[in-house]
C-alpha positions in Angstrom: -69.5 10.7 34.5 -67.0 13.0 31.3 -63.7 12.2 33.5 -64.4 8.3 33.0 -65.4 8.3 29.1 -62.3 10.5 29.2 -59.9 8.0 31.3 -61.5 5.2 29.0 -60.9 6.8 26.1 -57.3 7.6 26.8 -56.2 3.7 28.0 -58.0 2.7 24.7 -56.0 4.4 22.6 -52.8 3.9 24.9 -53.3 0.4 24.0 -54.1 0.8 20.7 -50.8 2.6 20.2 -48.9 0.1 21.7 -50.6 -2.7 20.2 -50.0 -0.7 16.6 -46.1 -0.3 17.6 -46.2 -3.6 18.3 -47.2 -5.0 15.1 -44.9 -2.7 13.4 -41.7 -3.9 15.0 -42.5 -7.7 14.2 -42.8 -6.6 10.5 -40.0 -5.1 10.4 -38.2 -8.0 12.1 -39.9 -10.3 9.9 -38.7 -8.2 6.8 -34.8 -7.8 8.5 -34.7 -11.6 8.7 -36.2 -12.1 5.3 -33.2 -9.7 4.1 -30.4 -11.6 6.1 -31.6 -14.5 4.8 -31.9 -14.0 1.2 -28.0 -12.2 1.6 -26.6 -15.5 3.4 -28.1 -17.2 0.3 -26.8 -14.8 -2.2 -23.5 -15.5 -1.0 -23.3 -19.3 -0.3 -24.6 -19.5 -3.9 -21.9 -17.0 -5.2 -19.4 -19.8 -3.5 -20.1 -22.3 -5.0 -20.5 -21.1 -8.2 -16.9 -19.9 -7.6 -15.8 -23.1 -6.2 -16.9 -24.8 -9.5 -15.5 -22.4 -11.8 -11.8 -22.6 -10.9 -9.7 -25.6 -10.0 -8.5 -25.6 -6.4 -4.9 -24.7 -5.7 -2.3 -27.3 -5.4 -1.5 -28.2 -2.2 2.1 -26.7 -0.6 4.6 -28.7 -0.5 6.6 -28.3 2.5 5.2 -26.8 6.0 6.1 -23.7 6.4 8.9 -22.9 9.3 8.0 -21.8 13.0 8.7 -18.9 13.9 11.9 -18.6 15.9 11.7 -18.9 19.7 11.9 -15.1 21.2 13.5 -13.7 24.5 11.2 -12.7 26.7 13.4 -10.0 27.9 14.2 -8.5 24.6 14.4 -4.8 23.9 11.8 -2.8 23.1 12.2 0.6 20.4 9.8 2.6 21.9 10.8 1.9 25.6 13.8 3.9 27.2 16.4 1.7 28.4 18.1 2.3 31.1 
């Protein structure tokens, strides 16, 4: 009888401990998500304010020239050459 009572009490304690941990993790997740949403909202508001406060830069006159074609047999300065 005493053994069955101890098993029942330990089982209830184990289940209660897991339930408590799950509730804690859930609250932590909600707080973390709220903090992330507030951070993203703050960044968006700052970007919107910055965009309205200063004028947009003028567009470039001409497109930059593309880089020259490279020969794939070029020599690397860090390799030994035979």
